[in-house]
C-alpha positions as a Markdown table, in Angstrom:
| # | Residue | x | y | z |
|---|---|---|---|---|
| 1 | Met | -16.5 | -52.6 | -2.4 |
| 2 | Trp | -14.4 | -50.3 | -4.5 |
| 3 | Asn | -14.9 | -46.4 | -4.1 |
| 4 | Tyr | -14.1 | -45.4 | -7.8 |
| 5 | Lys | -13.5 | -41.8 | -6.8 |
| 6 | Asp | -10.4 | -42.9 | -4.8 |
| 7 | Ile | -8.6 | -45.1 | -7.5 |
| 8 | Phe | -5.9 | -43.9 | -9.6 |
| 9 | Phe | -4.1 | -45.9 | -12.3 |
| 10 | Glu | -0.1 | -46.1 | -12.0 |
| 11 | Asn | 0.6 | -47.1 | -15.7 |
| 12 | Pro | -2.5 | -45.4 | -17.6 |
| 13 | Ala | -0.5 | -45.6 | -21.0 |
| 14 | Trp | -1.4 | -49.2 | -21.4 |
| 15 | Phe | -5.2 | -47.9 | -21.9 |
| 16 | Trp | -3.7 | -47.1 | -25.5 |
| 17 | Leu | -4.1 | -51.0 | -26.2 |
| 18 | Phe | -7.7 | -50.5 | -26.1 |
| 19 | Leu | -7.4 | -48.5 | -29.7 |
| 20 | Leu | -6.3 | -52.1 | -31.0 |
| 21 | Leu | -9.4 | -53.8 | -30.0 |
| 22 | Pro | -11.9 | -52.4 | -32.8 |
| 23 | Phe | -9.1 | -53.7 | -35.5 |
| 24 | Val | -9.1 | -56.8 | -33.8 |
| 25 | Ala | -12.8 | -57.1 | -33.8 |
| 26 | Phe | -12.9 | -56.1 | -37.6 |
| 27 | Trp | -10.1 | -58.9 | -38.2 |
| 28 | Tyr | -12.6 | -61.4 | -36.7 |
| 29 | Tyr | -15.5 | -60.2 | -38.8 |
| 30 | Trp | -13.6 | -60.5 | -42.0 |
| 31 | Lys | -12.3 | -63.8 | -41.5 |
| 32 | Arg | -14.9 | -65.5 | -39.9 |
| 33 | Asn | -16.1 | -67.5 | -42.7 |
| 34 | Glu | -12.3 | -68.8 | -43.0 |
| 35 | Gln | -12.4 | -69.9 | -39.4 |
| 36 | Asn | -15.0 | -72.3 | -39.8 |
| 37 | Pro | -14.6 | -75.8 | -41.6 |
| 38 | Ser | -16.3 | -76.4 | -44.8 |
| 39 | Leu | -17.7 | -79.5 | -46.2 |
| 40 | Ser | -18.8 | -80.1 | -49.9 |
| 41 | Ile | -21.7 | -82.5 | -50.4 |
| 42 | Ser | -23.8 | -83.4 | -53.1 |
| 43 | Ser | -27.2 | -82.8 | -51.3 |
| 44 | Leu | -28.5 | -81.1 | -48.3 |
| 45 | Glu | -31.3 | -83.5 | -47.9 |
| 46 | Gly | -30.0 | -85.1 | -44.7 |
| 47 | Phe | -29.8 | -81.5 | -42.7 |
| 48 | Lys | -33.1 | -80.4 | -43.3 |
| 49 | Asp | -34.2 | -81.1 | -39.8 |
| 50 | Thr | -30.9 | -79.7 | -38.2 |
| 51 | Thr | -32.2 | -77.0 | -35.5 |
| 52 | Ser | -28.7 | -76.5 | -33.6 |
| 53 | Ile | -27.8 | -72.8 | -32.5 |
| 54 | Leu | -24.3 | -73.2 | -31.9 |
| 55 | Pro | -23.4 | -71.8 | -35.4 |
| 56 | Lys | -25.1 | -68.4 | -34.0 |
| 57 | Leu | -23.4 | -68.7 | -30.7 |
| 58 | Arg | -19.8 | -69.2 | -31.9 |
| 59 | Pro | -19.0 | -65.3 | -31.8 |
| 60 | Val | -19.5 | -65.5 | -28.1 |
| 61 | Leu | -15.9 | -67.1 | -28.2 |
| 62 | Tyr | -14.7 | -64.2 | -29.6 |
| 63 | Val | -16.5 | -61.8 | -27.3 |
| 64 | Leu | -15.2 | -63.7 | -24.3 |
| 65 | Arg | -11.6 | -63.3 | -25.6 |
| 66 | Leu | -12.1 | -59.5 | -26.3 |
| 67 | Leu | -13.4 | -59.1 | -22.6 |
| 68 | Ala | -10.6 | -61.1 | -21.3 |
| 69 | Leu | -8.0 | -58.6 | -23.1 |
| 70 | Ser | -10.0 | -55.7 | -21.7 |
| 71 | Phe | -9.7 | -56.8 | -18.2 |
| 72 | Leu | -6.0 | -57.7 | -18.8 |
| 73 | Ile | -5.4 | -54.1 | -20.1 |
| 74 | Val | -7.1 | -52.3 | -17.3 |
| 75 | Ala | -5.0 | -54.4 | -14.8 |
| 76 | Met | -1.6 | -53.7 | -16.5 |
| 77 | Ala | -2.7 | -50.1 | -16.0 |
| 78 | Arg | -2.5 | -50.8 | -12.3 |
| 79 | Pro | -5.4 | -49.4 | -10.5 |
| 80 | Arg | -4.8 | -48.6 | -6.9 |
| 81 | Thr | -6.0 | -46.6 | -4.1 |
| 82 | Val | -3.9 | -44.7 | -1.7 |
| 83 | Asp | -4.3 | -43.7 | 2.0 |
| 84 | Val | -2.5 | -40.8 | 2.7 |
| 85 | Ser | -1.9 | -39.7 | 6.4 |
| 86 | Ser | 0.5 | -37.3 | 7.9 |
| 87 | Lys | 2.2 | -36.7 | 11.1 |
| 88 | Thr | 3.0 | -33.2 | 12.4 |
| 89 | Ser | 5.8 | -32.4 | 14.5 |
| 90 | Gly | 8.1 | -29.7 | 15.6 |
| 91 | Ile | 5.3 | -26.9 | 15.3 |
| 92 | Glu | 6.9 | -23.5 | 16.1 |
| 93 | Gly | 3.9 | -21.4 | 16.2 |
| 94 | Val | 3.6 | -17.6 | 16.2 |
| 95 | Asp | 1.9 | -15.6 | 19.4 |
| 96 | Ile | 0.1 | -12.9 | 18.3 |
| 97 | Ile | -1.8 | -9.9 | 20.0 |
| 98 | Ile | -4.3 | -7.8 | 17.9 |
| 99 | Thr | -4.6 | -4.2 | 19.6 |
| 100 | Ala | -7.6 | -2.7 | 18.4 |
| 101 | Asp | -8.6 | 1.2 | 18.7 |
| 102 | Ile | -12.3 | 1.3 | 19.9 |
| 103 | Ser | -12.5 | 4.9 | 20.3 |
| 104 | Thr | -15.6 | 6.8 | 19.1 |
| 105 | Ser | -14.0 | 8.1 | 16.0 |
| 106 | Met | -13.9 | 4.2 | 14.8 |
| 107 | Leu | -17.6 | 4.7 | 14.1 |
| 108 | Ala | -16.7 | 6.9 | 11.2 |
| 109 | Lys | -18.7 | 6.1 | 8.1 |
| 110 | Asp | -15.8 | 6.0 | 5.2 |
| 111 | Phe | -16.0 | 2.1 | 5.8 |
| 112 | Lys | -19.1 | 0.2 | 5.5 |
| 113 | Pro | -21.1 | 0.2 | 7.7 |
| 114 | Asn | -18.0 | 2.0 | 9.9 |
| 115 | Arg | -14.5 | 1.6 | 10.6 |
| 116 | Leu | -14.9 | -0.5 | 13.6 |
| 117 | Glu | -17.2 | -3.1 | 11.9 |
| 118 | Ala | -15.0 | -3.6 | 9.0 |
| 119 | Leu | -12.2 | -4.2 | 11.3 |
| 120 | Lys | -14.0 | -6.8 | 13.2 |
| 121 | Lys | -15.1 | -8.8 | 10.2 |
| 122 | Val | -11.6 | -8.8 | 8.6 |
| 123 | Ala | -9.8 | -9.5 | 12.0 |
| 124 | Ser | -12.0 | -12.5 | 12.6 |
| 125 | Glu | -11.3 | -14.0 | 9.5 |
| 126 | Phe | -7.5 | -13.4 | 10.3 |
| 127 | Val | -7.9 | -15.3 | 13.6 |
| 128 | Gln | -9.8 | -18.4 | 12.0 |
| 129 | Asn | -7.1 | -19.0 | 9.5 |
| 130 | Arg | -4.0 | -19.0 | 12.2 |
| 131 | Lys | -4.7 | -22.8 | 13.1 |
| 132 | Thr | -1.3 | -23.3 | 14.8 |
| 133 | Asp | -0.7 | -20.1 | 16.6 |
| 134 | Arg | -1.9 | -18.4 | 19.6 |
| 135 | Val | -4.0 | -15.0 | 19.4 |
| 136 | Gly | -5.0 | -12.6 | 21.9 |
| 137 | Leu | -6.9 | -9.4 | 22.1 |
| 138 | Ala | -6.2 | -6.1 | 23.6 |
| 139 | Ile | -8.3 | -2.9 | 23.1 |
| 140 | Tyr | -7.5 | 0.6 | 23.9 |
| 141 | Ala | -9.1 | 4.2 | 23.6 |
| 142 | Gly | -8.3 | 6.9 | 26.3 |
| 143 | Glu | -6.9 | 3.5 | 28.4 |
| 144 | Ser | -6.2 | -0.1 | 27.5 |
| 145 | Tyr | -6.9 | -3.5 | 28.7 |
| 146 | Thr | -6.6 | -7.3 | 27.8 |
| 147 | Gln | -9.9 | -8.6 | 26.3 |
| 148 | Thr | -8.8 | -12.2 | 25.8 |
| 149 | Pro | -4.9 | -13.6 | 26.7 |
| 150 | Leu | -3.3 | -15.6 | 24.3 |
| 151 | Thr | -5.0 | -18.8 | 23.3 |
| 152 | Ser | -5.2 | -21.3 | 20.9 |
| 153 | Asp | -9.0 | -21.3 | 21.0 |
| 154 | Arg | -9.6 | -19.3 | 17.7 |
| 155 | Ile | -13.4 | -19.4 | 18.4 |
| 156 | Leu | -13.0 | -17.6 | 21.6 |
| 157 | Val | -10.9 | -14.8 | 20.0 |
| 158 | Ser | -13.2 | -14.4 | 17.1 |
| 159 | Asn | -16.3 | -14.2 | 19.2 |
| 160 | Ala | -14.3 | -11.6 | 21.5 |
| 161 | Ile | -13.6 | -9.6 | 18.4 |
| 162 | Glu | -17.2 | -9.7 | 16.9 |
| 163 | Asn | -18.6 | -8.6 | 20.3 |
| 164 | Leu | -16.2 | -5.7 | 20.3 |
| 165 | Thr | -18.4 | -2.0 | 20.6 |
| 166 | His | -16.6 | 1.5 | 20.7 |
| 167 | Ala | -15.7 | 3.0 | 24.0 |
| 168 | Ile | -18.4 | 3.0 | 26.5 |
| 169 | Asn | -17.1 | 1.6 | 29.8 |
| 170 | Ile | -13.6 | 3.3 | 29.4 |
| 171 | Asp | -12.2 | 6.7 | 28.6 |
| 172 | Asp | -12.4 | 7.8 | 25.2 |
| 173 | Gly | -9.4 | 9.0 | 23.3 |
| 174 | Thr | -6.4 | 7.3 | 21.7 |
| 175 | Ala | -3.7 | 6.0 | 23.9 |
| 176 | Ile | -1.6 | 4.4 | 21.5 |
| 177 | Gly | 1.3 | 3.8 | 24.0 |
| 178 | Met | -1.0 | 2.0 | 26.4 |
| 179 | Gly | -2.1 | -0.2 | 23.7 |
| 180 | Ile | 1.1 | -1.2 | 22.7 |
| 181 | Ala | 2.1 | -1.8 | 26.5 |
| 182 | Thr | -0.7 | -3.8 | 27.1 |
| 183 | Ala | -0.1 | -6.1 | 24.2 |
| 184 | Val | 3.7 | -6.3 | 25.3 |
| 185 | Asn | 2.8 | -7.4 | 28.8 |
| 186 | Arg | 0.9 | -10.2 | 27.4 |
| 187 | Leu | 3.7 | -11.2 | 25.0 |
| 188 | Lys | 6.7 | -10.6 | 27.3 |
| 189 | Glu | 6.6 | -14.3 | 29.1 |
| 190 | Ser | 6.1 | -16.2 | 25.8 |
| 191 | Asp | 8.9 | -18.4 | 24.9 |
| 192 | Thr | 8.1 | -18.5 | 21.1 |
| 193 | Glu | 10.6 | -17.3 | 18.7 |
| 194 | Ser | 8.0 | -15.2 | 16.8 |
| 195 | Lys | 5.8 | -12.6 | 18.5 |
| 196 | Val | 3.8 | -10.0 | 17.0 |
| 197 | Ile | 1.5 | -7.2 | 17.7 |
| 198 | Ile | -1.1 | -6.0 | 15.2 |
| 199 | Leu | -1.7 | -2.5 | 16.4 |
| 200 | Leu | -4.7 | -0.5 | 14.5 |
| 201 | Thr | -5.8 | 3.1 | 15.0 |
| 202 | Asp | -7.7 | 5.8 | 13.3 |
| 203 | Gly | -6.0 | 8.8 | 14.8 |
| 204 | Val | -3.1 | 10.2 | 16.8 |
| 205 | Asn | -2.0 | 9.5 | 20.3 |
| 206 | Asn | -3.9 | 11.9 | 22.6 |
| 207 | Ala | -4.1 | 10.0 | 26.0 |
| 208 | Gly | -2.4 | 7.7 | 28.1 |
| 209 | Leu | 0.4 | 8.0 | 30.3 |
| 210 | Ile | 2.7 | 5.7 | 28.3 |
| 211 | Asp | 4.8 | 7.2 | 25.2 |
| 212 | Pro | 4.2 | 5.0 | 22.1 |
| 213 | Ile | 7.9 | 5.6 | 21.1 |
| 214 | Met | 8.9 | 4.0 | 24.6 |
| 215 | Ala | 6.5 | 1.2 | 24.5 |
| 216 | Ala | 7.8 | 0.3 | 21.0 |
| 217 | Glu | 11.5 | 0.2 | 22.4 |
| 218 | Ile | 10.3 | -2.1 | 25.3 |
| 219 | Ala | 8.6 | -4.3 | 22.6 |
| 220 | Lys | 11.9 | -4.5 | 20.7 |
| 221 | Glu | 13.8 | -5.6 | 23.7 |
| 222 | Lys | 11.3 | -8.3 | 24.1 |
| 223 | Gly | 11.8 | -9.4 | 20.4 |
| 224 | Ile | 8.5 | -8.4 | 19.6 |
| 225 | Lys | 7.3 | -7.2 | 16.0 |
| 226 | Ile | 4.9 | -4.5 | 15.6 |
| 227 | Tyr | 2.7 | -4.4 | 12.4 |
| 228 | Ser | 0.9 | -1.1 | 12.7 |
| 229 | Ile | -2.4 | -0.2 | 10.5 |
| 230 | Gly | -3.9 | 3.2 | 10.1 |
| 231 | Ile | -7.7 | 3.0 | 9.3 |
| 232 | Gly | -9.2 | 5.9 | 7.4 |
| 233 | Ser | -9.9 | 7.4 | 4.0 |
| 234 | Arg | -7.9 | 10.3 | 2.9 |
| 235 | Gly | -9.6 | 13.5 | 3.1 |
| 236 | Arg | -12.9 | 14.0 | 5.2 |
| 237 | Ala | -15.0 | 11.4 | 6.5 |
| 238 | Leu | -18.5 | 11.4 | 8.2 |
| 239 | Ser | -17.6 | 11.0 | 11.8 |
| 240 | Pro | -19.4 | 11.2 | 15.1 |
| 241 | Val | -18.9 | 14.8 | 16.8 |
| 242 | Ala | -21.8 | 14.7 | 19.5 |
| 243 | Ile | -24.6 | 12.8 | 21.0 |
| 244 | Leu | -28.1 | 13.7 | 20.6 |
| 245 | Pro | -30.7 | 13.8 | 23.2 |
| 246 | Asn | -32.2 | 10.6 | 21.7 |
| 247 | Gly | -28.8 | 8.8 | 22.5 |
| 248 | Glu | -27.7 | 8.4 | 18.9 |
| 249 | Phe | -24.5 | 10.1 | 17.5 |
| 250 | Gln | -24.5 | 13.3 | 15.6 |
| 251 | Tyr | -22.3 | 13.1 | 12.3 |
| 252 | Arg | -20.6 | 15.8 | 10.2 |
| 253 | Pro | -17.3 | 15.4 | 7.9 |
| 254 | Ile | -14.1 | 15.6 | 9.7 |
| 255 | Glu | -10.6 | 15.9 | 8.5 |
| 256 | Val | -9.2 | 12.5 | 8.7 |
| 257 | Glu | -5.9 | 12.6 | 10.7 |
| 258 | Ile | -3.5 | 9.5 | 11.5 |
| 259 | Asp | -0.1 | 10.0 | 12.9 |
| 260 | Glu | 1.4 | 8.0 | 10.1 |
| 261 | Glu | 5.1 | 9.3 | 10.9 |
| 262 | Leu | 4.8 | 7.8 | 14.4 |
| 263 | Met | 3.2 | 4.4 | 13.4 |
| 264 | Gln | 5.9 | 4.0 | 10.5 |
| 265 | Leu | 8.4 | 4.8 | 13.4 |
| 266 | Ile | 7.0 | 2.1 | 15.8 |
| 267 | Ser | 6.8 | -0.5 | 13.0 |
| 268 | Lys | 10.3 | 0.1 | 11.6 |
| 269 | Glu | 12.0 | 0.3 | 15.2 |
| 270 | Thr | 10.6 | -3.2 | 16.0 |
| 271 | Gly | 11.1 | -4.8 | 12.6 |
| 272 | Gly | 7.6 | -4.7 | 11.5 |
| 273 | Lys | 5.8 | -2.9 | 8.8 |
| 274 | Tyr | 3.2 | 0.0 | 8.6 |
| 275 | Phe | 0.1 | 0.0 | 6.2 |
| 276 | Arg | -2.8 | 2.2 | 5.6 |
| 277 | Ala | -6.1 | 1.2 | 4.8 |
| 278 | Thr | -8.5 | 3.4 | 3.3 |
| 279 | Asn | -11.2 | 1.1 | 2.4 |
| 280 | Glu | -12.6 | -2.4 | 3.2 |
| 281 | Glu | -10.8 | -4.2 | 0.5 |
| 282 | Ser | -7.2 | -2.7 | 1.5 |
| 283 | Leu | -7.9 | -3.7 | 5.1 |
| 284 | Gln | -8.5 | -7.3 | 3.7 |
| 285 | Arg | -5.2 | -7.2 | 1.6 |
| 286 | Ile | -3.2 | -5.6 | 4.7 |
| 287 | Tyr | -4.3 | -8.8 | 6.7 |
| 288 | Asp | -3.6 | -11.1 | 4.0 |
| 289 | Glu | -0.2 | -9.8 | 3.7 |
| 290 | Ile | 0.7 | -9.9 | 7.5 |
| 291 | Asp | -0.7 | -13.5 | 7.3 |
| 292 | Ser | 1.6 | -14.4 | 4.6 |
| 293 | Leu | 4.5 | -12.6 | 6.2 |
| 294 | Glu | 4.1 | -14.4 | 9.7 |
| 295 | Lys | 4.1 | -18.1 | 9.0 |
| 296 | Ser | 4.4 | -21.0 | 11.3 |
| 297 | Glu | 7.1 | -23.1 | 11.2 |
| 298 | Ile | 5.8 | -27.0 | 10.6 |
| 299 | Glu | 7.6 | -30.3 | 10.0 |
| 300 | Glu | 5.0 | -32.7 | 8.5 |
| 301 | Glu | 5.6 | -36.2 | 7.5 |
| 302 | Thr | 3.4 | -37.7 | 5.1 |
| 303 | Phe | 3.0 | -41.4 | 4.8 |
| 304 | Tyr | 1.4 | -43.2 | 1.8 |
| 305 | Asp | -0.5 | -46.7 | 2.0 |
| 306 | Tyr | -1.1 | -48.1 | -1.4 |
| 307 | Glu | -3.6 | -51.1 | -2.2 |
| 308 | Glu | -3.4 | -52.5 | -5.2 |
| 309 | Lys | -6.5 | -53.4 | -7.2 |
| 310 | Phe | -5.2 | -55.1 | -10.3 |
| 311 | Arg | -5.4 | -58.7 | -9.2 |
| 312 | Pro | -9.2 | -59.3 | -9.3 |
| 313 | Leu | -8.8 | -58.0 | -13.0 |
| 314 | Val | -6.2 | -60.5 | -13.8 |
| 315 | Ile | -8.3 | -63.2 | -12.1 |
| 316 | Ile | -11.4 | -62.4 | -14.0 |
| 317 | Gly | -9.3 | -62.1 | -17.3 |
| 318 | Leu | -7.6 | -65.3 | -17.1 |
| 319 | Leu | -11.1 | -66.9 | -16.2 |
| 320 | Leu | -12.7 | -65.5 | -19.2 |
| 321 | Leu | -9.9 | -66.8 | -21.3 |
| 322 | Phe | -10.0 | -70.2 | -19.8 |
| 323 | Phe | -13.6 | -70.4 | -20.0 |
| 324 | Glu | -13.2 | -69.5 | -23.9 |
| 325 | Ile | -10.8 | -72.2 | -24.4 |
| 326 | Ile | -12.9 | -74.7 | -22.6 |
| 327 | Leu | -15.9 | -73.9 | -24.9 |
| 328 | Arg | -13.8 | -73.8 | -28.1 |
| 329 | Asn | -12.4 | -77.4 | -27.3 |
| 330 | Thr | -15.7 | -78.8 | -26.1 |
| 331 | Leu | -19.0 | -77.4 | -27.0 |
| 332 | Phe | -17.9 | -75.5 | -30.1 |
| 333 | Arg | -15.2 | -78.0 | -31.1 |
| 334 | Ser | -16.9 | -79.3 | -34.2 |
| 335 | Phe | -20.4 | -78.9 | -35.6 |
| 336 | Ile | -22.0 | -78.6 | -38.9 |
């Protein structure tokens, strides 16, 4: 059986011939009396009991011819299906470590519902789109560690991102240098040509034993590019400042401080780029831009297997013509 959704026509211009069929039908209707033989007689007395229906059925011949022409026109338009298959080779993926700041300040409410939740949503979508790459996750606050190593299991990394919480089991603070060093440690043995760190923070470097500039220089030596993102609105943001007796955070407006000069220097030093995300939409655009900048190199061969569908139409058209000729020269050959 044909799946008509998969059929296309190689030469659709032949369909213009269908415009001629109404004129052909009109011509037959106009000339129909001239095509029948006539006989002049003095009386119809001998034909009173004639009950033959052949004269009424004669237009069937012309209907058969029009149907035959229709099938042949469709056949000339060359209906066919195509099975497309592809073979991917020479994939050169990108190794990416997302290094996320999970300090308590990431609970600030200038993003909805807060900075950390907005980061998790966008970063998870980013990971899902990197189908040919390996991605890992490192987190940092006052210290840093690897959450998931480099892996092609996008679901694993996405789940790890979605389960992130603010710094509970590690010291609070913002150890940017430690975050970079942890990511570099995961990427340094990679043999891929493109190695990337996506560094996210909402503050200034105020913890850790490693200087961020020194960590960036090591990344540069290892051929690692750093895209850094400063997360936070401009001005004041409703931020956690203390923990109440019931265990909930107390919030008050705090001036947003991001060491943009440091982040710009880190990115410039490694050949990356610095971005500032002031809301959820701008954070999404930043990830989209990074996604477009860091593309995997893929060689793909596409194979097309065509299956012609015009042959049955030609056969049906010719059979209709043959049937019309047989009827014209037998059953409808002569009648009065």
